[in-house]
C-alpha positions in Angstrom: 296.8 98.8 -36.1 296.7 100.8 -39.2 294.7 103.7 -40.1 295.0 107.4 -40.7 294.8 110.2 -38.1 291.6 110.6 -36.4 290.2 107.1 -37.3 289.8 106.1 -33.8 292.3 103.2 -33.8 294.1 104.3 -30.8 290.6 104.6 -28.8 289.9 101.2 -30.0 293.2 99.6 -28.8 292.5 101.4 -25.3 289.0 99.7 -25.4 290.5 96.5 -25.9 292.8 96.8 -23.0 289.7 97.8 -20.5 286.6 96.1 -21.9 285.1 93.1 -20.4 284.9 90.3 -22.8 281.6 88.1 -22.5 283.8 84.9 -23.6 286.4 85.1 -21.2 288.6 87.6 -19.2 291.1 90.2 -20.3 294.5 90.7 -18.3 296.3 93.8 -19.8 299.8 95.0 -19.6 301.0 98.3 -21.3 304.3 99.2 -22.7 303.9 102.7 -23.9 307.6 103.1 -24.9 307.0 100.9 -28.0 303.6 101.8 -28.6 302.7 98.0 -28.0 299.7 97.2 -25.6 299.4 93.2 -24.5 296.2 91.7 -23.5 295.4 88.1 -22.7 292.2 86.7 -24.0 290.4 83.4 -23.1 288.4 82.0 -26.1 286.9 78.6 -26.5 289.0 77.6 -23.5 292.3 78.6 -24.6 294.2 81.4 -23.6 296.2 83.9 -26.2 298.1 86.9 -25.7 297.5 89.5 -28.3 300.1 92.3 -29.0 298.6 95.6 -30.4 301.1 97.6 -32.3 299.5 101.0 -32.3 301.8 104.0 -33.5 300.7 107.3 -35.1 300.0 107.1 -38.8 302.3 110.0 -39.3 305.1 107.6 -37.6 304.9 104.6 -39.3 303.3 103.4 -42.6 301.8 99.9 -43.6 305.2 99.3 -45.2 307.2 100.3 -42.2 305.0 98.2 -40.1 305.3 95.2 -41.9 309.1 95.5 -42.2 309.4 96.2 -38.3 307.0 93.7 -37.1 305.9 90.2 -38.4 302.1 90.7 -37.5 299.7 87.8 -37.7 296.8 90.2 -38.1 296.5 93.7 -39.6 293.3 95.8 -38.6 292.8 98.8 -40.9 290.6 101.3 -39.3 288.8 104.1 -41.0 286.1 106.6 -39.7 282.7 106.3 -41.6 282.3 110.3 -41.3 285.5 110.7 -43.2 285.8 109.9 -47.0 289.6 110.4 -46.8 290.5 107.9 -44.0 288.4 105.4 -45.8 290.2 106.1 -49.0 293.8 105.8 -47.2 292.2 102.5 -45.8 291.8 101.1 -49.4 295.2 102.2 -50.1 296.6 100.3 -47.4 294.6 97.0 -48.6 295.8 97.8 -52.2 299.3 97.7 -50.9 298.8 94.4 -48.7 297.3 92.7 -51.9 299.9 94.0 -54.4 302.9 92.8 -52.1 301.1 89.9 -50.9 301.7 90.8 -47.5 298.2 89.8 -46.3 298.8 85.8 -47.4 298.2 83.8 -44.3 297.5 86.8 -42.4 294.1 87.9 -40.9 293.1 91.1 -42.3 290.2 93.2 -40.9 288.9 96.5 -42.2 287.1 98.4 -39.4 284.5 101.2 -39.8 284.7 103.2 -36.7 282.4 106.1 -35.4 279.4 103.9 -36.4 277.5 106.0 -33.7 277.6 109.3 -36.1 274.9 108.2 -37.9 273.7 112.0 -39.2 277.0 112.6 -40.7 278.3 109.3 -42.1 279.6 109.5 -45.5 281.0 106.1 -46.0 277.9 103.6 -46.4 278.2 99.9 -45.5 277.3 98.7 -49.2 280.7 100.8 -50.1 282.9 99.3 -47.3 281.8 95.7 -48.0 282.4 96.0 -51.6 286.0 97.2 -50.7 286.3 94.3 -48.3 285.3 91.5 -50.5 287.5 93.1 -53.3 290.6 92.5 -51.1 289.2 89.3 -49.5 289.3 90.6 -46.0 286.8 91.0 -43.4 284.6 93.8 -42.3 283.0 95.2 -39.3 281.7 98.5 -37.7 282.5 99.7 -34.3 282.2 102.7 -31.9 285.0 103.3 -29.8 283.3 106.2 -28.0 280.3 104.0 -27.0 282.6 100.8 -26.9 280.0 99.5 -29.3 281.0 96.1 -31.0 284.5 96.6 -29.6 284.4 93.2 -27.3 283.2 91.3 -30.7 285.9 93.0 -32.9 288.8 91.7 -30.1 287.2 88.1 -30.2 287.0 88.4 -33.7 290.6 89.2 -34.3 291.9 86.4 -32.3 289.5 84.1 -33.8 290.7 85.2 -37.6 294.3 84.6 -36.5 293.6 81.0 -35.2 291.9 80.2 -38.6 294.3 81.5 -40.6 297.2 79.8 -39.0 295.2 76.6 -39.0 294.6 77.4 -42.8 298.5 77.8 -43.3 299.2 74.4 -41.3 296.8 72.5 -43.6 298.5 74.0 -46.6 301.9 73.1 -45.4 300.9 69.6 -44.9 299.0 69.5 -48.3 302.3 70.8 -49.9 304.3 67.9 -48.3 301.8 65.2 -49.3 301.8 66.6 -53.0 305.6 66.6 -53.0 305.7 63.1 -51.8 303.0 62.1 -54.2 304.9 63.7 -57.3 308.0 61.7 -56.2 306.0 58.5 -56.3 304.6 59.4 -59.7 308.2 60.0 -61.3 309.4 56.5 -59.9 306.3 54.7 -61.4 306.6 56.5 -64.6 310.1 55.5 -65.3 309.0 52.1 -66.2 306.0 53.1 -68.4 306.0 53.0 -72.1 305.8 56.8 -73.5 303.0 56.2 -75.7 301.0 54.7 -73.1 301.5 57.6 -70.6 300.8 60.0 -72.8 297.5 58.8 -73.6 296.9 58.5 -69.7 298.0 61.8 -69.1 295.9 63.3 -71.9 292.8 61.6 -70.3 293.7 62.8 -66.9 294.1 66.3 -68.2 290.5 66.3 -69.9 288.8 64.8 -67.0 290.3 67.5 -64.8 289.1 70.2 -67.2 285.5 68.9 -67.2 285.5 68.5 -63.5 286.3 72.4 -63.1 283.7 73.2 -65.7 281.2 71.4 -63.7 282.2 71.9 -60.3 283.5 75.3 -60.6 280.6 77.0 -61.3 279.1 76.0 -57.8 282.2 77.0 -56.2 282.2 80.6 -57.8 278.6 81.1 -56.7 279.3 80.7 -53.0 280.3 84.2 -51.7 282.3 84.5 -48.4 280.7 86.4 -45.8 283.0 89.2 -44.9 281.3 90.5 -41.8 281.4 87.1 -39.9 284.6 87.1 -38.0 284.2 83.7 -37.0 284.8 82.3 -40.4 287.5 82.3 -43.1 
C-alpha cells in the first residue's frame, strides 16, 4: 500500500481486514509490529493469503518498499479531494515505470474518499488518463463508507493471479523461442548462403507487411483500465 499521508490507505487496509466479501470469506491475522496485515480470501474456489504492507509514507518510500519487500501488487492510493496526493501518486507511478519495477506486478491506482463529491478536485477523467499512461488499473473507493472496498480487495487478488499467469506464459514462450532458435541454427548450417539470404529477406518483408496490416487493429483496441478482472 503506497500513498501520501491522509490519502486513506490505512483506512482501506483496515476495511480489508473486516469487510464481508461477497465472493468468499475473509479470515484475518494482524502483525502490527511490522505494519503487515494478512487476510485469506476465497475467490473462484481457490483460497489465497494476501499480506498487506502498510507503513506511513513518512517512514517508507516506494524505493524503500521495493528494496525491502518483493510485492506481487502495488496499490497506490490518493485522495480525490487532495491534488497534492494525486501528484505524489503519479510520481510513484513514474518511478515504477522508469525503473521497470511494475513489470509482472499488478499496479492499481485508487482514488479514495469518493464520497466527498462537493470538495472533489481530481476528476475521474484525469485519473483514468494517468492510469492509462502508465498501463495500470484504476478504481475509486470510499474507505469511510466502505464503498467499493470489497471489489478492490477481490480485484487485487484477481490482478495478481492474472499477472502471475501472464508471467508464466511469457517464460514458456521464451523457452520455446530459445529452443526454436537452436533448431534454426542447426538447419541453417547446411543451407547455401545466397539461398538463405533470399529466404530471410522474404521473411522480413512478410513480417513488416503483417505488422502494417495487423498492427493498426491491435493499436485501436484500448484496455479497460477500470476493469480489475482483466489485464
